[in-house]
N, C-alpha and C positions, 0 to 999 in steps of 0.2 A: 421521619423515614416513611416513604410510601408503603404500603401495603398491598401488594400485587395480588389477586385473588383468581383462581381458575383451579383446573385439574392437569395432569400429565407431569408435570416435575415437581419433584420435593425436596426441601432444603437437607441439610446435613440433619437438622435436627427433628424431621419428618414432617414440618408442616407442608402444607400444600402452596403452593405460589401461581398467581394468576398467569395465563398466557393469553389472554383477551387481546393485550397489545399486540402480539402477534399477527392479528388480521385486521387491526387498524390500517385505513388506508388503501386496503387491496383493492386492486382493479385489475383490470386485463392487462397483462403486461403484452408489450410490442414485440413484432416479430422482426428482423431484419430481412430483407430479400435482396440480394446482391448477384447481379447479373455479371458472365463470365466476360473476360477480356478486359482490354483497357491498358492504360498506363497511368503512372503518377509524375506530373510535372509540375515546374513552376515553384513558390515559394509558400511557406505557411509557418505559423507559429503556434503549437499544441499548447494547450493549457498550462497553468502554473503546478510546480511539483507539489503532489500531496503531502508526502513527508515533510516538508518544509513548511507547507502551509500549516498543517497541525500543530507543529510546534511553535510557529511564530504567535499563535493564539495563546497557547499554554503558557510561554515563557514570557510574552507580552502581558498576561493577565497577571502574572506574579511580580513584576517588575516595578520599580520606583519611577514613575512617570508615563509619557505618552509614547507609544509604540505606533509607529506610521508603517504600514504595510503596503508595498506593489505588489502586483502580480498573483495575489490571492487565489487560489483554485475555489471558483463557487459550484464546487460539486458536493452532493450529498453527504459524503464522508466527511468533508473538513467543515463542514457547516453544519454538521452534528455536533463538533468539537466546540465550535463558536457558540451555538445555542446551550450546551452545557454550561459554558463560563456566563454566559448571559444569567442563566438560571442561578449561577453561584453569585450573583451581583456585582457583575464586572460590567462596566459602561464599554459599549462596544458601538462605533459607526460603522455602518456598511455591512457587506460588500457591496460596492458599487463600480463596477468595471474593473474590477481587481483591486480595489484600495480599500483598507479597513483602518480604522484608527481604532487602537486598545488603550484604554485609560487604565493603568496597572493599578491594583489595590495594595501590592507589596505582599511579601512572602505569607504573610500570615491574615491578609485581608479578605480570602474568601469568605462567604456565608451560606449555610445550611441550603439547598434547594428544598423548594416546598413538594415536590415529588420526587420520584426516581428519575434519574438521567437516562433518557432513551437515545442510544447512540447508533441506532439503525443497524446499518451493515458494516460498520468500522471497526475492525480489529485493533487498529491503531490506536484508534480513541479510548477503546476499552482498556488496553493493556497499558499505555502510557498514564492513563488517568487513576488507573490501580496504585501504581506507585506515588503518584504526587497526591492523591487524595489519602493515602495511607498515612500521613502525617498531619492530618488536620484534626480541628476540634471537634467536629459535628460528625455524625453517622450521614452515610448516604449509599444509595442502593444503583448499580449500573445495571442495564437493561438493552437489550437490541431487537432487531429481526430474529425470524427462524434459523437464519444461517449463522447469525453470531451467536446464537444463544448454544448452538451446538459447538462451537469451536472449542479447543483444550485450553484452560485459564491456570492449571497448575503450573504450568511452566513460570507464571508470575505470582501466583499467591504462595507457592512453597519458597520461593528464597525471599518473599516479603515477610512471611511468618518467621523466618529465622532472625530477620531484623526487628521482630516484636510487633508487627502488624497482625490484626484480626479482621479476617477476611471470611465470609460464610458463601460456600457455593453448594450446587447441588451435588448428589451422590458421585456423579459422574465427573465432578470437577469442572463445570461448565457454569455460565452466567445462568440467573443473577449473580451479582456480586454484591454481598452485603459488607461495607467497608465500615468497621467501628472506628470512631474518632477518640480522641483523647490519649493516643497509644504513644509511650514513649519509644522511637525507634533508635536502634544503635547499628552502626556500621557493620559491614561484613565484607570480608574477602571471599567472591564468589567467582567459582570455574562454572562457565556455561556449558553444560552438556551437549548443546546443539547450537551453532552461531545463529544469533536473533537479534537484529536490531531491537526489536521491539521491547524484547526482556532487557537488553542492556540498558533500552532508553529509561524503562520503568523502574530499574532498579537506581538507576543514578538519581532520577527524581527524586526518588523516595529517600535517597543519600542528602539530597538537600536540608531534608527536616531532620537527620538522624545524628545522633551524638558520635563525633569521632567520623573516621574515614570510611566510605564504601569504594571498594575496588571490584571491579567486574574484569574477567579474564574472559576472551572470545577464542574458540578453538579455529578461526578462521576471520578474516576482516570482514564486518558487515558495516552497513552506512553509518556515518559519524556525522549526521545532521544535528544530533542533541549537542554533542559536545562541542561542535562549531558554533552552534547559537549561543551555547551556555558562556563560552570563552568571549564572544563579540559582544554579550551583554554583561561584560565585567565578573564572571563567576570564575573561579580559576578551575582548571581540568588540567590533572596530571597525566598525561598520555605517553604510550610508546606503542609498538608497532598491535599488539594484542591487548592491551590492558589500558583501562582508563579508571581515574580516581578523582572522589570529591571529598571536601571536608564539610560537615552540616554547619548552619549557622550563618552562611553568607548571605548578601543581598545581589539582586537583579537589577541593572541599569537598562532603561529604555533606552531603544536604538532604532532605527530606519531598516528596515527589512525588504531587498528586493527580491521575491520570488523567481528564480528561473523556471524555464518550462519544463517538464517533467520528462526525463527519459525514458520512463518505462511508458508514457504515451506516444513520445515520439517512438519507441520500438515499434508499433504497427507500421508506421510509414516506412521505417528502415527496411523491414521485411518486405513489405509491398513492393517498394520502389525496387529491392533486390532482385526479386521474382518476376517482375513484369518487363518484359521487354519494350525498350523505349522509352524507359524510364529516366527520370533526371531532375531530382528534388532536392531543394535546400529547405531545412528545417532549421529555423532561427533560434537563437537564444537558449539553447539547450544547457541543462547543469550535466556537468561531465565530473560531477566529483569522481575520484579514484575508485571509492568504494561501488559505484553504482554502474561503471562502464563494462561490466562482463559482457552485454550484450554487443557492444562494438567489437570488443574481442573473438567473440566466437563468431560474429558472422563473419569478420575477418579471416579468421582460420577456414571458414567455408569458402571462401574467395570471394566475399563482398566489397564491392569498391565505394569505400566510405571515405570521405576526406574532412577534417577537420580543419575549418576556416575561423579565422578571427577569434584565437582562444584569448579569455580575458578575465577577469576577476571581479565580481560584483557581489558586495555584502560578504565576503569570507567564502563564497562559493565560487569555484570554476565553471566557466560558461563559455560556448563556442557555438558557431553556427555549423551544422553537417550537411555538405551535401553527398548526397548517394544516387548511384546510376546502377541501372541493372548490370549484372554480371551473371554468369554461370554460376551456381553452386555445388560444391561436392560435399559429400556426407564426412562425418569427424567422429571421434571419440572427443566427447568434451570434456576439457581438462577439469578435473574435480576442483583444484583451486577456484576456477572460475565460476564454479556452482552457487556460492553466497552472493557473489557481484552481480547475478543476473537471475535471481531468484523469482522476481515478479514479471520477468520477461519471457520465462519458458513457454508458455503458451503460444506466444507469437513465433519463437524460434522452433517449435514443433513444426509450424505451419512451414518455417522455411527449408527444415529437413525433410518434409515431405514433397517439397519443389527441387531438392537438391539431388544430384548423380549418387548412387550408393547408398551406404548404410550410415546412420546417425546413430550414436549410443550415447545416452545420458545416464549418470548413475551417481549417487551421494546426494540425491536430490527430493529425500522422504519427506523433507518440510512442506513440498507440494499438496502433499494429502491432507493438509489441515488448513488450507487457504478458504478462501469463500466458497470453494467446493475442493472434492479430491481432483486437482487439476491434471493428476497422472491418469486416472480413470476416465474421467469426462473426457480430456482432449482425445485419448487412445479409443474410445467410445465414436467421438464424432469424427476423427479420421477414418477408420474403419466404415461407418456409414458414408463416406465419400470415396470409398474404394482404394484407400491408403491403406498399406501394411504395417500398421502400428501396434507394436505389442507393450502392453505395459507391465512393469516389473516393481517389484516392491519398493524400490526407490529411485526410480527413473523410467525412460522408455527405451526402446528398440524401433527405428523407424527405417523403413526401406524407401527410399525415395521413388516418386513414378509421377504417374498422371492423377490428376485430381478430377473424380467426376462430380457432378452434381448429386443433389438430396437435400435431406433434412437433419439437422442436429439441434439437440437441446445443449444450451449453454448453462442449464441448472442455476440460473440465476447470476452466474458468474461474470462479470462485466470484461474482464479481461479474455475469457474465452472467446464470447459474443463478437468481440472486436477483432479477434485472431481468425475467427471464420469468414469474417467479413471480407479480410484481406486474402483470403484463399482463393476468392472470387476471381482474382485476376488471374488466376492460372487454371480455374475449374473448365470443365467440358460444357455445364451448364448451370444453370441457376443454384444456388444454395440460399436456402432457408434456412433462419436461426431462431430458434425460440426463446422466449423467456429472457428479453433482452432490456428489460425495465432499469435495471442495476447500473448500466452503462452510464447513467447520471451521477453514478458517487463517484466516479474519477475523470468523466471525459464529457462535460456537457455537450451539446450539438456535435458528438462524433460524426453524425452521418451528415450534417451540411459541409465541416471541414472536409471528410473524404470526399465528399462529391465532387467539391470545388477543384481537389488534387487530383480527379479524373476517376475514382470508382465509382461504378454505377450502383447504387445502393438507396434503396429507400425503407422507412420504418412505418410499419402497417399494424394496426389492432384487427 
């Protein structure tokens, strides 16, 4: 077990832990400068789905045999997961142009890492790994950057404790997470208080190592990539609309995985083409898992012109090409049932609402306050800085559509906020400068290059 030391945060047992790693690799974060006007045209393919990329490494590492992955997202978040499994003794070749080969070690083949596992900015890595590692024989510590170290982890550590896991956190329930190995886990039947694919996946992964059956019931549908991939690798998952169950003690079989393009990354271009007159854009090979298509439904309710072309299934995941053309948008009350299906896309949707005629109201999205940033407040602050009437509420936002001025906004290190405000320049009156954009690489390497090719006038400067 690594012993990280410095000041500022104490464990539950009162010992100080080191935040020195928080300043590692710090450098000046780039700004985005986006010039107003233009339209998005042609065709493009956005990077691979981040959620599926994470899970392909995790389950491939635990499988018997060799898992070959195509379309892997070579972003910092996914690479954090890959590096964690390298540190636990898994042989992984790549990534190279999206291709990764994982030589699985089986359910019980992981070995103790020499130091704490640094997961950077990736909440998915930390929450899913906390479940997977709760059933191992060795101790391990999970750390991350400043943002990740401030995010709530009790949502996973408390139900894991009910299963018999022993995990130490700070007094505030945040990372570092110190996971004690050698525990006997027992299956539980857990009703999630808040819909969260990360919590659901964490508990199902812990359930692979538990005695008996682990069942998770969610209050609203969330992305089901974990369940799909487990089934695709030969591990039985019993599912109905709101409930998923696994029995402990099974095995995973290696399988080929083709990662579709990430609909969360496509969302910026869906919004950009919808708001910019003259746009006609084809986004290829996008994952359209029904637990992820809230952004399509919400934009269509606002009047967007989005056509699903060439629908097909690739590796158990539905995929299609999406053609989007400019259309005047109108404000709506966003249906509450669509909120969990678009939770990562709301920064982009807030920009669409700012360009729509009339009022858009979002409620039931308090989860946005505990993402990479408080996405409700940071987006409201940024929109107001650009002259938009945007009022944050405890669980959402009220936006009056209208003109977008230029100006300077702070993304607060949140990749999705930075990219959303970049797209706002398509309708702004003057230049938009976006601060603290370094973390865009966590999910969308070369966003600036691809967006420029499509027609957005943008540059990254330091």
